[in-house]
C-alpha positions in Angstrom: 0.0 0.0 0.0 1.1 3.8 -0.4 2.3 5.4 2.4 -0.5 8.1 3.9 0.8 11.4 5.2 -0.6 11.7 9.0 0.0 15.4 9.1 -2.9 17.5 7.1 -1.6 20.2 4.9 -2.3 23.6 6.5 -5.1 25.7 4.6 -3.9 27.7 1.8 -6.1 30.8 3.1 -5.0 30.7 6.8 -2.3 33.2 7.3 0.9 32.1 9.3 1.7 33.7 12.5 4.7 35.3 11.3 2.5 36.9 8.7 0.0 38.2 11.2 2.5 40.1 13.4 4.0 41.5 10.2 0.8 42.8 9.3 0.2 46.8 9.6 -2.2 48.1 12.1 -5.6 49.1 10.8 -6.8 52.8 11.4 -10.0 53.4 13.1 -12.9 55.1 11.1 -12.4 58.2 12.7 -8.7 58.3 11.5 -7.2 57.7 15.0 -5.0 54.9 15.6 -6.5 51.7 17.0 -5.7 50.8 20.8 -2.7 49.0 21.1 -1.4 49.7 17.6 1.6 51.9 16.7 1.2 54.9 14.4 2.2 54.2 10.8 5.4 55.7 9.7 5.6 58.4 7.0 6.2 56.9 3.8 9.6 57.5 2.4 10.2 57.5 -1.3 12.7 54.7 -2.5 15.6 56.3 -4.8 15.8 55.1 -8.4 19.0 53.5 -8.3 17.7 51.2 -5.4 14.6 49.8 -7.2 16.9 49.0 -10.0 19.5 47.1 -7.8 16.3 45.1 -6.3 15.3 44.1 -9.7 18.9 43.0 -10.6 19.1 41.1 -7.6 15.7 39.3 -8.3 17.1 38.2 -11.9 20.3 36.7 -10.3 18.9 35.3 -7.1 15.1 34.7 -7.8 13.2 34.0 -4.7 11.6 30.5 -4.0 8.8 29.9 -6.0 5.9 28.7 -4.0 4.7 25.6 -4.8 0.6 25.2 -5.7 -1.5 23.2 -3.4 -0.3 22.1 -0.1 3.1 23.0 -1.2 4.9 20.0 0.1 8.3 19.6 -1.2 9.8 16.9 -2.9 12.2 14.7 -1.4 15.7 15.9 -1.2 17.1 12.9 -3.1 14.5 13.3 -5.8 15.6 16.9 -6.2 19.3 16.0 -6.5 18.6 13.2 -8.7 16.9 15.4 -11.3 19.8 17.8 -11.4 22.1 14.6 -11.7 20.0 13.3 -14.6 20.4 16.6 -16.4 24.1 16.4 -16.0 24.2 12.8 -17.1 22.2 13.6 -20.0 24.5 16.7 -21.0 27.7 14.5 -20.4 26.4 11.5 -22.5 25.2 13.9 -25.5 28.7 15.5 -25.1 30.7 12.2 -25.1 28.5 11.2 -28.1 29.2 14.3 -30.2 33.0 14.1 -29.2 33.3 10.5 -30.5 31.5 11.6 -33.8 33.8 14.4 -34.2 36.7 12.0 -33.7 35.4 9.5 -36.2 37.9 10.7 -38.9 41.4 10.5 -39.5 43.2 13.8 -40.1 46.7 12.7 -40.6 48.7 11.1 -43.5 49.1 7.9 -45.2 52.4 8.8 -46.6 54.0 5.9 -44.8 52.8 2.6 -46.2 54.5 0.9 -42.7 52.4 2.7 -40.4 49.2 1.1 -38.8 46.4 3.7 -38.8 43.7 3.4 -36.0 41.5 5.6 -34.2 42.5 5.9 -30.6 38.9 6.3 -29.2 36.0 3.5 -29.5 33.9 6.1 -31.3 31.4 3.2 -32.1 30.9 2.7 -28.4 27.2 4.0 -28.2 26.4 1.6 -31.1 28.1 -1.4 -29.1 26.0 -0.7 -26.1 22.8 -0.5 -27.8 20.6 -3.8 -27.0 18.4 -3.4 -30.2 21.4 -3.6 -32.7 22.4 -6.6 -30.6 19.2 -8.4 -30.7 18.6 -7.7 -34.3 22.1 -9.1 -35.0 21.5 -12.2 -32.9 18.2 -13.0 -34.6 19.7 -12.3 -38.5 23.3 -14.1 -38.1 22.3 -16.3 -35.0 25.6 -15.1 -33.3 26.6 -11.9 -31.5 29.4 -9.6 -32.7 31.9 -9.7 -29.7 31.5 -5.8 -29.2 28.0 -5.8 -29.0 28.1 -7.9 -25.5 28.4 -4.6 -24.1 24.5 -4.0 -24.7 23.9 -6.6 -22.1 24.9 -4.0 -19.4 22.0 -1.4 -20.6 19.8 -4.4 -20.4 20.9 -5.4 -16.6 20.6 -1.4 -15.9 17.0 -1.7 -17.4 15.9 -4.8 -15.4 16.9 -2.9 -12.2 16.0 0.9 -13.0 13.5 0.5 -16.2 14.1 2.5 -19.1 16.9 4.8 -17.6 19.0 4.6 -21.0 16.1 6.8 -22.7 15.8 9.1 -20.0 19.6 9.7 -18.9 21.9 8.2 -21.6 20.2 8.2 -25.0 22.0 11.2 -26.8 19.1 11.1 -29.5 16.5 11.2 -26.6 18.5 14.1 -25.3 18.3 16.0 -28.5 14.7 15.8 -28.5 14.6 16.8 -25.2 16.8 20.1 -25.6 14.9 21.0 -28.9 11.6 20.6 -27.0 12.8 22.9 -24.2 14.6 25.5 -26.3 12.2 26.0 -29.3 8.6 25.7 -27.2 5.6 26.0 -29.3 3.0 28.4 -28.2 0.4 25.4 -28.7 2.4 23.4 -26.1 1.4 25.5 -22.9 -1.3 24.9 -20.3 -3.7 22.6 -21.0 -2.6 21.9 -24.2 0.6 20.7 -22.8 -1.1 18.5 -20.4 -3.3 16.8 -23.2 0.2 16.5 -25.2 1.7 14.6 -22.3 -1.0 12.1 -21.9 -0.8 8.5 -22.8 -2.2 7.8 -26.5 -2.6 4.7 -28.6 -0.1 6.3 -31.0 2.4 5.3 -28.3 1.7 1.7 -29.5 3.6 2.3 -33.0 7.1 1.9 -31.7 6.0 -1.6 -30.6 4.8 -2.5 -33.9 7.9 -1.2 -35.5 10.1 -3.5 -33.1 7.9 -6.4 -34.0 8.2 -5.8 -37.5 12.1 -5.3 -37.5 13.0 -8.2 -35.3 10.8 -10.6 -37.4 12.6 -8.8 -40.5 16.0 -9.8 -38.8 14.7 -13.4 -38.4 14.0 -13.2 -42.0 17.7 -12.3 -42.4 18.0 -8.4 -42.8 18.8 -5.9 -40.1 16.8 -3.3 -41.8 16.0 -1.8 -38.5 18.9 0.0 -38.2 17.1 2.5 -40.3 14.9 3.4 -37.2 17.2 2.6 -34.5 18.0 6.0 -32.4 21.8 5.8 -32.3 22.2 4.8 -35.8 19.7 7.8 -36.6 21.8 10.2 -34.7 25.1 9.2 -36.3 23.7 9.2 -39.7 22.0 12.4 -39.3 24.5 14.3 -37.7 27.8 12.9 -39.7 26.4 13.0 -42.8 24.2 16.2 -42.9 24.5 18.3 -39.9 28.6 18.5 -39.8 29.0 18.8 -43.5 26.1 21.6 -43.6 28.1 23.3 -40.7 31.3 23.1 -42.5 30.0 24.5 -45.5 28.2 27.4 -43.5 31.5 28.0 -41.9 33.5 28.2 -44.9 31.1 30.7 -46.4 31.5 32.9 -43.2 35.2 32.7 -43.1 35.5 33.4 -46.9 33.6 36.5 -46.2 35.6 37.3 -43.2 38.5 37.0 -45.6 37.1 39.4 -48.0 36.5 42.1 -45.8 40.4 43.2 -46.0 40.6 43.4 -41.7 43.8 41.6 -40.5 42.3 40.9 -37.4 39.0 39.6 -38.7 40.9 37.4 -41.3 43.1 36.1 -38.4 40.3 35.1 -36.3 38.6 33.6 -39.3 42.0 31.7 -39.8 42.0 30.5 -36.4 38.4 29.4 -36.0 38.5 27.6 -39.2 41.9 25.7 -38.1 40.4 24.8 -34.9 37.2 23.3 -36.4 39.0 21.2 -38.9 41.4 20.1 -36.3 38.3 18.9 -34.0 35.1 18.9 -35.8 35.4 18.0 -39.3 37.9 17.5 -42.0 40.3 19.9 -43.7 38.2 19.5 -46.7 34.5 19.8 -47.5 32.8 16.6 -47.5 30.0 15.7 -49.8 27.6 12.7 -49.2 25.3 10.7 -51.6 21.6 11.8 -51.3 22.4 13.5 -47.7 19.8 16.1 -48.2 17.2 13.4 -47.7 18.8 12.3 -44.3 18.9 16.0 -43.3 15.4 16.6 -44.2 14.2 13.7 -42.3 16.2 14.8 -39.3 14.8 18.3 -39.2 11.3 17.1 -39.5 11.5 14.6 -36.7 13.2 17.4 -34.3 10.4 19.9 -35.5 7.7 17.0 -34.3 8.6 18.0 -30.9 6.8 21.6 -30.9 3.9 19.5 -31.3 4.2 16.2 -29.5 7.0 16.4 -26.7 9.8 13.6 -27.2 7.9 12.5 -30.2 10.4 10.2 -31.8 10.8 8.5 -28.1 7.1 8.0 -27.6 6.0 6.9 -30.9 8.8 5.8 -33.2 11.8 4.4 -31.4 12.1 0.7 -31.6 14.9 0.6 -28.9 12.6 2.4 -26.6 9.9 -0.3 -27.1 12.7 -3.3 -26.8 13.8 -1.5 -23.5 10.2 -1.0 -22.7 9.5 -4.9 -22.7 12.5 -5.5 -20.2 11.3 -2.6 -18.0 8.3 -4.5 -16.7 10.7 -6.7 -14.6 12.5 -3.2 -13.3 13.1 -3.5 -9.4 12.8 0.3 -9.5 9.5 2.1 -10.1 6.6 4.3 -9.1 4.4 4.0 -6.3 1.3 6.4 -5.8 -1.3 7.4 -3.3 -4.3 8.3 -5.4 -6.5 9.6 -2.3 -4.2 12.5 -2.2 -4.2 13.6 -5.7 -5.8 17.2 -6.3 -5.6 16.8 -10.2 -3.2 19.8 -10.5 -1.7 18.0 -13.5 2.0 19.1 -12.6 3.1 15.9 -13.1 1.7 15.6 -16.8 3.4 19.0 -17.3 6.8 17.6 -16.7 6.3 14.5 -18.0 8.8 13.2 -20.4 7.6 9.7 -21.5 3.6 10.2 -21.6 3.4 7.4 -19.0 0.3 8.6 -16.9 1.8 9.5 -13.8 -1.2 11.5 -12.5 -3.5 10.0 -9.9 -6.8 8.4 -10.3 -4.9 6.0 -13.2 -2.6 3.4 -13.6 1.2 4.2 -14.3 2.4 3.1 -17.8 5.9 1.3 -16.5 6.9 0.5 -20.2 6.4 4.1 -21.1 8.2 5.7 -18.3 11.8 7.5 -19.2 12.6 7.6 -15.4 13.3 11.3 -15.3 11.7 11.7 -12.1 10.2 15.1 -13.1 6.6 13.8 -11.9 7.8 13.4 -8.2 9.6 16.5 -8.3 6.6 18.4 -9.4 4.2 17.0 -7.3 2.8 19.3 -4.4 0.8 16.7 -2.7 3.2 13.9 -2.0 1.2 11.5 -4.1 4.1 9.9 -6.2 7.2 8.3 -4.8 10.1 6.4 -6.8 11.4 3.4 -4.8 12.3 -0.3 -5.0 10.1 -3.0 -4.9 6.9 -0.7 -5.4 3.4 -1.9 -5.1 2.4 -2.9 -8.5 -1.2 -2.3 -8.1 -1.0 1.1 -9.4 1.0 0.0 -12.5 0.5 -1.5 -16.1 3.8 -3.3 -16.7 2.9 -5.0 -20.0 2.8 -2.8 -23.4 -0.5 -1.9 -24.2 -0.7 -3.3 -27.5 -3.2 -5.6 -29.6 -2.4 -9.2 -30.2 -3.6 -9.2 -33.7 -2.1 -5.7 -34.5 1.2 -7.1 -33.0 1.1 -10.4 -35.1 0.0 -8.7 -38.2 3.3 -6.0 -37.9 5.5 -9.1 -37.0 4.3 -10.9 -40.4 4.6 -7.9 -42.3 8.3 -7.4 -41.3 9.1 -11.1 -41.9 7.3 -10.8 -45.5 9.0 -7.7 -46.7 12.5 -9.1 -47.0 11.5 -11.9 -49.4 9.3 -9.7 -51.1 12.3 -7.0 -51.4 14.6 -9.9 -52.6 12.5 -11.2 -55.5 13.5 -7.9 -57.3 16.5 -8.3 -59.6 18.9 -6.2 -57.8 20.2 -8.8 -55.3 20.6 -12.1 -57.7 19.7 -11.6 -61.3 20.6 -7.9 -62.1 23.1 -6.8 -59.5 23.6 -3.0 -59.9 27.2 -2.2 -61.1 27.5 0.8 -58.8 27.2 -1.4 -55.5 30.6 -1.2 -54.6 31.0 -2.3 -51.0 33.9 -1.2 -48.6 36.8 -3.3 -48.4 36.5 -6.0 -46.0 33.1 -6.4 -46.6 31.4 -9.8 -46.2 29.3 -11.3 -48.9 26.2 -9.6 -49.8 23.4 -11.4 -48.1 25.6 -11.6 -44.9 26.2 -8.0 -45.3 22.5 -7.3 -45.2 22.1 -9.5 -42.3 24.9 -7.4 -40.4 24.7 -3.9 -41.7 22.7 -1.6 -39.6 23.1 1.7 -41.8 24.9 3.4 -38.9 27.2 5.4 -41.3 30.3 5.0 -39.0 32.2 3.9 -42.0 30.9 6.8 -44.0 31.8 9.4 -41.5 35.4 7.9 -40.7 36.4 7.5 -44.6 39.5 10.1 -44.8 38.9 10.4 -48.7 35.1 10.9 -48.6 34.8 7.8 -50.7 32.0 5.9 -48.8 28.3 6.9 -49.2 24.8 5.8 -48.3 23.2 4.1 -50.8 19.7 5.4 -51.9 18.0 2.7 -54.1 21.0 1.2 -55.9 20.8 -1.6 -53.8 17.3 -2.1 -53.7 15.2 -0.7 -50.7 16.7 -3.6 -48.6 19.9 -1.7 -49.1 18.9 1.8 -48.5 21.5 3.6 -46.5 23.8 0.8 -46.6 27.5 1.7 -47.5 28.7 2.1 -51.2 31.9 3.6 -52.8 31.4 6.5 -55.3 35.1 6.9 -56.5 34.1 10.1 -58.4 33.7 11.8 -55.2 36.5 9.9 -53.4 38.8 7.1 -54.0 39.5 4.2 -51.4 43.0 4.7 -49.8 45.4 1.9 -50.8 46.5 1.2 -47.1 43.2 2.7 -45.0 41.6 -0.2 -43.0 39.6 2.5 -40.9 36.1 1.4 -42.2 36.3 -2.0 -40.8 37.8 -0.8 -37.6 34.8 1.1 -36.8 32.1 -1.3 -38.0 30.2 -2.3 -34.8 28.6 -5.4 -36.5 30.9 -7.1 -38.5 29.3 -6.2 -41.6 32.8 -4.8 -42.7 35.4 -6.9 -41.4 38.5 -5.8 -39.2 41.1 -6.6 -41.7 44.8 -5.7 -41.7 46.9 -3.6 -44.0 48.7 -6.7 -45.3 45.6 -8.2 -46.2 44.4 -5.5 -48.0 47.5 -4.5 -49.8 48.0 -8.3 -50.6 51.5 -8.6 -48.9 52.4 -12.4 -49.3 49.1 -12.9 -50.4 45.9 -11.7 -53.0 45.3 -8.1 -52.3 41.7 -7.3 -51.6 39.5 -6.1 -54.7 36.5 -4.4 -54.2 35.9 -4.0 -58.2 37.3 -3.5 -61.5 38.2 -0.3 -63.6 37.1 0.0 -67.3 37.7 2.5 -69.8 35.5 4.1 -72.1 37.6 4.8 -75.3 35.3 7.0 -76.9 35.8 9.6 -73.8 39.5 8.6 -73.1 41.6 11.4 -74.2 44.8 9.3 -75.8 42.1 7.0 -77.3 39.2 9.2 -78.8 41.4 12.7 -79.4 44.8 12.0 -79.6 45.6 13.8 -76.6 48.6 13.0 -74.3 47.4 12.1 -70.8 48.4 9.3 -68.1 47.1 10.8 -65.1 45.2 7.4 -64.1 48.5 5.4 -64.6 50.3 8.0 -62.3 47.8 7.5 -59.9 47.2 3.7 -59.6 48.5 2.6 -56.4 49.2 -0.9 -56.9 52.8 -2.5 -57.4 53.0 -3.2 -60.1 50.4 -0.9 -61.7 47.2 -2.6 -62.7 47.2 0.5 -65.4 49.8 -0.1 -68.0 49.9 2.3 -71.2 50.7 1.0 -74.9 53.1 3.5 -76.7 51.7 4.8 -80.2 52.2 7.0 -82.6 49.0 8.2 -84.5 47.8 11.1 -86.8 46.1 14.2 -85.4 44.7 17.1 -87.2 46.1 20.5 -86.5 44.0 22.9 -84.4 43.6 25.5 -87.1 41.6 25.3 -90.1 43.6 25.4 -93.5 43.2 28.1 -96.2 40.1 28.4 -98.6 38.2 26.0 -96.1 40.5 22.9 -96.9 40.8 20.1 -94.5 43.5 21.3 -91.6 46.8 19.8 -91.9 47.9 16.3 -90.2 50.7 15.7 -87.8 52.0 12.6 -86.0 51.8 12.7 -82.1 52.9 10.2 -79.8 50.5 9.2 -76.9 50.3 6.2 -74.4 47.2 4.7 -74.3 45.9 3.2 -71.0 44.8 -0.3 -70.7 43.7 -2.3 -67.3 45.1 -5.5 -66.0 42.1 -7.1 -64.5 44.3 -9.4 -62.6 46.0 -6.5 -60.8 43.3 -4.0 -60.2 41.6 -3.5 -56.9 38.9 -1.3 -57.7 40.1 1.5 -55.6 38.8 4.2 -57.9 41.9 6.5 -57.8 41.6 6.5 -61.5 38.1 7.3 -61.8 38.7 10.2 -59.0 41.5 11.7 -60.8 40.2 11.5 -64.5 40.6 15.1 -66.0 37.1 14.0 -67.9 35.2 16.0 -65.3 31.1 15.2 -66.1 31.6 11.4 -67.0 34.9 10.2 -66.2 36.5 7.9 -69.3 37.7 5.3 -66.6 35.3 4.1 -64.2 34.9 1.4 -61.6 32.3 -1.4 -60.9 31.8 -4.2 -58.4 32.6 -6.9 -60.7 35.6 -8.9 -59.8 35.1 -8.1 -55.9 36.8 -10.4 -53.8 33.8 -11.1 -51.4 31.5 -12.8 -54.3 32.4 -16.1 -55.8 29.7 -15.2 -58.7 30.2 -11.3 -59.5 33.5 -12.2 -61.3 35.1 -11.0 -64.7 37.9 -13.5 -64.6 37.7 -17.4 -64.7 39.7 -18.6 -61.8 43.4 -19.6 -62.8 43.2 -18.1 -66.0 45.5 -15.3 -67.1 43.9 -13.5 -70.0 47.2 -11.7 -70.7 49.0 -14.7 -71.5 49.7 -15.4 -75.2 47.6 -18.5 -76.2 
């Protein structure tokens, strides 16, 4: 049973003894002072500067705000824990952003002997994500060793409930912060109370969870599209940071154009600091990142109408933790008889978990922010270990038929997506996976679309696929050589992958030291666009940049006729001359598909040399050369 307070609250209209003693004496109707009362002092006019000082002091040190109703203060421990929670939220968000800023290499690959690794576990938040661990377990029947950290979050949930959502999750803190800093005029007073009540829309996240877990059983962790940590890394890393970098470049460029040396120096220092700590030295561009950015802004904007919209309605990780929160040892206990329906608990509620008196508390929805007990002036709410469960609903409020239907939909969507032609019958040549990637079906079983590999790539080579890999491959990583090539000795993408979709390979494996090198594709020439082939113009840029040893691009020395660039007299044909050119060729047995040739090709709009995924090491079917066949050997 809930504890009852034996001391009744003092009526609000009854003045205290101190207030009665301090009240001024009343004058008699005849103008004389009442017996026993002292004559009022002559009024003194306060100086203007004294009034200003009082106002300034009130702003700096505001007086204690009287709590409504009985005005009973919250327990001191709860008041302290609320501030601790805010500090933990800010700290976790700061660590998350710092890790994201450090997900990049700002050094040099000049030395082929140096092993380049990031000093920090930048993928740490993803490794601690229980929903990622569950999806990977169901799809691959194994748990990637780093994901064992997620068991710690599950253990924390079994003790304290959804503290990850209210205290740790950086994406949830972002929504909390934006809902606070950009409040809506429609989210105040009674409308705020209505918005924070429990609604049927909060079931959506459970249906999404069921669908994504069923899809994982069918062999695809497509649920990474909605995982909050993946969404945060993908949106901030691929859209927010590059956009901020672009704006900063415009601002610093404008500062440089002012001609003021102090302004220019300040702009240069700011740019150097940001390039060394937040982004790379050059502007990064990501394929179709505008779509990722718009979705991110739209999700944040929804907080103006529904506080913590993502957390309440769409987050499958929150739903997953809510299932385990039903067993939590720590929870809420209510004394319904004391509730005066002031609704202050609803005003401050983050999870829309029905903290008010007269209704049952939704334990699976509570973020453990403790705001409700901190705001309650009637001592109705208490958080404690092993609370009375009579005032709580511990199971998710979802319809059984709808849950089964969404799970079935999740299981069916994967084979439905795979009967399209993009995976088996008509594999898109643009789907070039990063080096170390596992075979395509296993890749889709592991890749959670977190974008860590895209963010860490030093050459801006890895990008989120749109529909090149089909709907199942949405936002999975692909290499686009025209934007950036794969550095010959770099293995950072596999180093930060949290699920093993990109294996942790060594430099020796990638470069083929003592073994066959890892290939991600093969280069081809469009001779109709290649300058030496089609226009008799000397050019060997691709051959010069080919990183393999021996070079996969070799040149053919030829002397060919070429027309003079000036017309002859009387409209005759221009004279011809002989020029010496080097026509490039590709040795497919040596090409690793890094894309350096495509990146540096001087034909800008559509390069004369391009890379496709054929010949990749990870596939036994996507081949161009038959095994043990040397096509360069004379027959």
